[in-house]
C-alpha positions in Angstrom: -0.4 9.0 18.1 -0.8 7.5 14.6 0.6 4.0 14.3 0.8 2.1 11.0 2.2 -1.5 10.7 2.7 -2.9 7.2 3.1 -6.6 6.5 2.8 -9.2 3.7 5.8 -8.4 1.6 8.3 -11.0 0.2 9.9 -12.4 -2.9 7.6 -13.2 -5.8 8.2 -14.2 -9.4 7.2 -11.8 -12.3 3.5 -12.3 -13.0 2.8 -13.3 -9.4 0.7 -11.8 -6.7 1.0 -10.5 -3.2 -1.5 -8.9 -0.7 0.0 -6.3 1.7 -1.8 -5.3 4.9 -1.5 -2.2 7.0 -2.9 -2.3 10.6 -3.7 1.2 11.8 -4.4 2.9 15.2 -4.3 6.3 16.8 -7.1 7.9 14.7 -10.6 7.4 13.6 -10.0 4.9 10.9 -13.6 4.6 9.5 -13.8 8.3 8.4 -10.2 8.5 7.1 -8.9 8.3 3.6 -5.9 5.9 3.4 -3.1 5.5 0.8 -0.1 3.5 -0.2 3.3 4.7 -1.4 6.5 2.9 -2.4 10.2 3.6 -2.6 12.6 1.7 -4.8 16.4 1.7 -4.0 18.0 5.0 -5.0 14.7 6.6 -5.9 12.2 8.9 -4.3 8.9 8.0 -2.8 6.2 7.2 -5.4 2.5 7.5 -4.7 0.6 4.2 -5.5 -3.0 4.9 -4.8 -5.6 5.6 -2.1 -9.0 4.8 -0.8 -11.7 7.2 0.4 -13.8 6.6 3.5 -16.7 5.4 1.3 -14.5 2.7 -0.2 -13.9 4.3 -3.6 -10.4 4.0 -4.8 -7.9 5.9 -7.0 -4.5 4.8 -8.4 -1.5 6.0 -10.3 -1.9 5.1 -14.0 0.8 2.5 -14.0 -0.9 0.5 -11.3 -4.5 0.6 -12.7 -5.8 -2.8 -13.5 -3.1 -4.6 -11.5 -3.3 -3.1 -8.0 -6.5 -3.0 -5.8 -6.8 -1.2 -2.5 -9.5 -2.2 0.0 -10.3 -1.6 3.6 -11.8 -3.4 6.6 -13.1 -0.9 9.1 -13.8 -3.5 11.7 -10.2 -4.5 11.7 -8.7 -1.0 11.2 -6.8 -2.5 8.3 -6.1 -1.4 4.7 -4.9 -3.8 2.0 -3.0 -3.6 -1.2 -3.6 -6.5 -3.6 -0.9 -6.6 -6.3 -1.3 -8.8 -9.3 0.8 -9.3 -12.5 3.8 -8.1 -10.7 6.8 -6.7 -12.6 10.4 -6.4 -11.6 10.0 -2.6 -11.5 7.4 -3.0 -8.7 10.3 -4.0 -6.4 10.3 -1.5 -3.6 9.5 -0.9 0.1 5.8 -0.3 0.4 4.3 2.1 3.0 0.8 3.0 4.0 -0.3 6.4 5.3 -3.3 8.2 6.7 -4.9 10.5 4.1 -4.9 10.1 0.3 -1.4 11.5 -0.6 0.9 8.8 0.7 2.8 11.2 2.9 4.4 10.5 6.3 3.9 9.4 9.0 4.4 5.9 7.6 4.9 2.6 9.3 8.2 0.6 9.0 7.3 -0.5 5.5 7.4 -4.0 3.9 9.8 -5.1 1.2 8.5 -6.4 -2.1 11.0 -8.0 -4.4 9.9 -9.2 -7.9 12.5 -11.5 -9.4 12.9 -14.8 -11.1 
């Protein structure tokens, strides 16, 4: 049974930073690709980026240079470091097994970028 628990969201000013965490269980974490997706109010789910088992990463174009995905296999945790945040980054952020950002997700964590 795949379990994913996101945390680390909150309110941040434009230009600020947050690091989200996702604690995973129920599968062999070290050999799995992982990914992040987000959903803004009234909009569909948007893929953010992913990380392969070897640690290489890939992102949607609008996130490149601002967002960084990393993983700690010893902790079964994947991270999303977000810098230079913009109001349009406001969304609920989810992590997923695999590289496509598709369900199952955890409960999500809310990120609000506002002054």
